[in-house]
C-alpha positions as CSV (number, residue, x, y, z in Angstrom):
1,M,0.0,0.0,0.0
2,I,1.1,3.5,-0.8
3,D,0.4,6.3,1.8
4,G,1.5,9.2,-0.3
5,L,3.4,10.4,-3.4
6,I,6.2,12.8,-4.3
7,L,5.8,13.9,-7.9
8,A,8.8,15.0,-10.0
9,G,9.6,14.9,-13.7
10,T,7.2,16.8,-15.9
11,I,3.8,17.0,-14.2
12,Y,0.6,17.5,-16.3
13,P,-2.8,18.5,-15.1
14,N,-4.4,15.1,-16.0
15,L,-2.0,13.3,-13.7
16,L,-2.7,15.7,-10.8
17,R,-6.5,15.5,-11.3
18,R,-6.3,11.7,-11.3
19,I,-4.3,11.5,-8.1
20,E,-6.7,14.0,-6.5
21,S,-9.7,11.9,-7.5
22,I,-8.4,8.9,-5.6
23,H,-7.7,11.2,-2.6
24,M,-4.0,10.2,-2.5
25,P,-1.9,12.7,-0.5
26,F,1.0,14.1,-2.6
27,V,3.6,16.8,-2.9
28,A,4.6,18.1,-6.3
29,F,7.9,19.5,-7.5
30,S,6.4,22.9,-8.5
31,N,9.0,23.9,-11.1
32,N,7.9,21.0,-13.4
33,V,4.1,21.5,-13.2
34,V,2.8,22.3,-16.7
35,G,-0.4,24.0,-17.7
36,M,-2.0,24.7,-14.3
37,G,-1.8,28.6,-14.3
38,E,-2.8,30.0,-10.9
39,E,-5.2,27.2,-9.9
40,Q,-2.6,25.1,-8.1
41,Q,-4.3,23.9,-5.0
42,F,-1.9,21.3,-3.6
43,D,1.3,21.0,-1.6
44,Q,4.3,21.9,-3.6
45,V,8.1,22.5,-3.2
46,G,10.3,24.2,-5.8
47,F,13.3,26.5,-6.3
48,D,13.6,30.1,-7.3
49,D,14.1,30.0,-11.1
50,F,13.4,33.7,-11.5
51,N,15.8,35.2,-9.0
52,G,18.5,32.6,-9.9
53,T,18.6,33.8,-13.5
54,L,18.2,37.4,-12.4
55,N,21.3,37.1,-10.2
56,A,23.3,35.5,-13.0
57,T,22.3,38.3,-15.4
58,R,23.2,40.9,-12.9
59,H,26.6,39.2,-12.5
60,L,27.2,39.5,-16.3
61,I,26.2,43.2,-16.3
62,G,28.4,43.8,-13.3
63,K,31.3,42.4,-15.4
64,G,30.7,45.0,-18.1
65,H,28.5,43.0,-20.5
66,R,25.7,44.8,-22.3
67,Q,25.0,42.6,-25.3
68,I,23.6,39.6,-23.5
69,V,21.2,37.0,-25.0
70,F,19.1,34.2,-23.4
71,A,19.2,30.7,-25.1
72,G,16.3,28.4,-24.1
73,D,13.0,27.0,-25.2
74,V,10.5,29.1,-23.2
75,A,7.7,26.6,-24.1
76,Y,8.9,24.8,-20.9
77,P,7.5,26.7,-17.9
78,W,10.7,26.5,-15.9
79,L,12.7,27.9,-18.8
80,H,10.1,30.7,-19.2
81,H,10.6,31.6,-15.6
82,R,14.3,31.8,-16.1
83,F,13.9,34.0,-19.2
84,E,11.7,36.3,-17.1
85,G,14.5,36.6,-14.5
86,Y,17.0,37.4,-17.3
87,R,14.6,40.0,-18.8
88,Q,14.2,41.7,-15.4
89,G,17.9,42.0,-15.1
90,M,18.2,43.5,-18.5
91,R,15.3,45.8,-17.9
92,E,16.9,47.2,-14.7
93,K,19.8,48.6,-16.8
94,K,17.5,49.5,-19.8
95,L,19.2,46.9,-21.9
96,K,17.5,45.0,-24.8
97,S,16.4,41.4,-24.1
98,V,17.1,38.9,-26.8
99,L,15.6,35.3,-26.9
100,I,17.5,32.8,-28.9
101,M,15.3,29.8,-30.1
102,A,16.5,26.8,-32.0
103,R,14.0,24.7,-34.1
104,N,13.7,20.9,-34.1
105,A,16.3,20.3,-31.4
106,Q,16.5,16.7,-30.3
107,S,17.7,17.5,-26.8
108,F,18.8,20.5,-24.7
109,V,22.4,19.9,-25.7
110,D,21.3,19.9,-29.3
111,F,19.4,23.1,-28.7
112,G,22.6,24.7,-27.5
113,Q,24.5,23.5,-30.5
114,R,21.9,24.8,-32.9
115,S,21.7,28.1,-31.2
116,V,25.3,29.1,-31.9
117,A,24.9,30.2,-35.5
118,R,22.0,32.4,-34.5
119,I,24.0,34.0,-31.7
120,L,27.1,34.6,-33.9
121,S,25.1,36.1,-36.7
122,R,23.6,38.9,-34.5
123,Q,24.9,42.4,-34.9
124,P,26.3,43.7,-32.7
125,R,27.6,40.3,-31.7
126,P,26.7,39.2,-28.1
127,T,29.4,39.2,-25.6
128,A,27.6,36.8,-23.2
129,V,24.9,34.1,-23.2
130,V,22.6,33.2,-20.4
131,A,21.7,29.5,-21.1
132,G,18.4,28.2,-19.8
133,N,20.2,25.2,-18.2
134,D,23.6,23.6,-18.0
135,E,22.8,21.1,-20.9
136,I,22.1,24.0,-23.2
137,A,25.3,25.7,-22.0
138,Y,27.3,22.5,-22.7
139,G,25.9,22.4,-26.2
140,L,26.7,26.0,-26.7
141,W,30.3,25.5,-25.5
142,R,30.9,22.5,-27.8
143,S,29.6,24.3,-30.8
144,L,31.5,27.5,-30.0
145,Q,34.6,25.5,-30.0
146,R,33.9,24.2,-33.5
147,H,33.4,27.8,-34.6
148,A,36.9,28.6,-33.2
149,M,35.3,30.8,-30.5
150,K,36.8,30.7,-27.0
151,V,34.9,30.8,-23.7
152,P,35.2,33.3,-22.1
153,G,37.8,35.0,-24.3
154,D,35.3,35.6,-27.2
155,I,32.0,35.1,-25.4
156,S,31.0,34.6,-21.8
157,L,28.6,31.9,-20.7
158,V,26.4,31.1,-17.7
159,G,24.1,28.1,-17.0
160,F,21.5,26.9,-14.6
161,D,21.2,23.8,-12.3
162,D,24.9,23.0,-11.6
163,R,24.7,19.6,-13.2
164,E,27.7,17.4,-14.1
165,E,28.0,19.2,-17.4
166,A,29.1,22.3,-15.5
167,V,32.4,20.8,-14.3
168,L,33.1,18.8,-17.5
169,M,33.6,22.0,-19.4
170,D,36.9,23.7,-19.7
171,P,36.9,26.2,-18.1
172,Q,34.3,25.0,-15.7
173,L,30.9,26.7,-16.0
174,S,29.6,29.6,-13.9
175,T,26.0,28.5,-13.1
176,V,23.1,28.7,-10.8
177,R,23.2,25.9,-8.2
178,V,20.0,24.2,-7.2
179,H,20.2,22.5,-3.8
180,K,18.6,19.3,-4.8
181,E,19.0,17.5,-1.5
182,E,17.2,20.3,0.3
183,I,14.4,20.1,-2.1
184,G,14.1,16.3,-1.6
185,E,14.2,16.7,2.2
186,T,11.5,19.4,2.1
187,C,9.2,17.3,-0.1
188,V,9.5,14.4,2.4
189,K,8.9,16.6,5.4
190,M,5.9,18.3,3.8
191,L,4.3,14.9,2.8
192,L,4.8,13.5,6.3
193,E,3.1,16.6,7.7
194,R,0.2,16.2,5.3
195,L,-0.2,12.5,6.3
196,H,-0.3,13.5,10.0
197,H,-2.6,16.5,9.4
198,P,-4.8,15.8,6.4
199,Q,-7.0,18.9,6.9
200,M,-4.2,21.4,7.0
201,T,-4.1,24.3,4.5
202,F,-2.0,23.5,1.3
203,S,1.4,25.0,1.4
204,Q,4.1,26.1,-1.1
205,R,7.8,26.3,-0.4
206,I,10.2,28.1,-2.8
207,L,13.8,27.4,-1.9
208,P,16.6,29.9,-2.9
209,T,19.3,29.1,-5.4
210,E,23.0,30.1,-5.4
211,F,25.1,31.6,-8.2
212,V,28.4,29.7,-8.5
213,I,31.3,31.7,-10.0
214,R,33.7,29.6,-12.0
215,G,35.6,30.3,-15.2
216,T,33.3,31.1,-18.1
217,V,32.7,34.9,-17.5
218,R,35.2,37.5,-18.7
219,T,35.3,41.0,-17.3
220,L,34.9,43.7,-19.9
221,S,35.9,47.3,-19.6
222,E,33.0,49.6,-19.0
């Protein structure tokens, strides 16, 4: 017998409604909930996509970058939140936001690789890229190498998630760290609390992220 569920992966409304219909207690990883709008009436735990990317963008601007683009498929809600954080950072300094999209990508790494030609064809050429996640950043890095472009000498790069791709790159990737263990622990604690107090009000926890400075951002002169 199952007493409760923790939902991760991509979470669609039909799955949530089905679980609710059988009155099974659950906690959802809120960053991956798709298509629910503001009607989310269930326990959820997530991390701060928006401010994570906002801080990464502010870091690039603080290093003198002004021509900064965002590479990511904003059809994914979590990447859309990150794009909004990037856009807020650009708006603060009255800089133009640019979204780079790649068609028919087979994976996030492929998305990054397909994005490079679009980035390099822009005038003026961007000096920095905010990647929607580390896989996109890894694809960008690989393709930039094939175009004889150096990171960060020719173009700076930041990612999101602090996955293994971040430290496989050379230099290692500056990125937004998500504290995955804390998210898991919070999900378990919230589910146990729900099981002990079935009538309590639904709650939402948004955990902070951390920008990790490594070697992929170059300082430009103002």
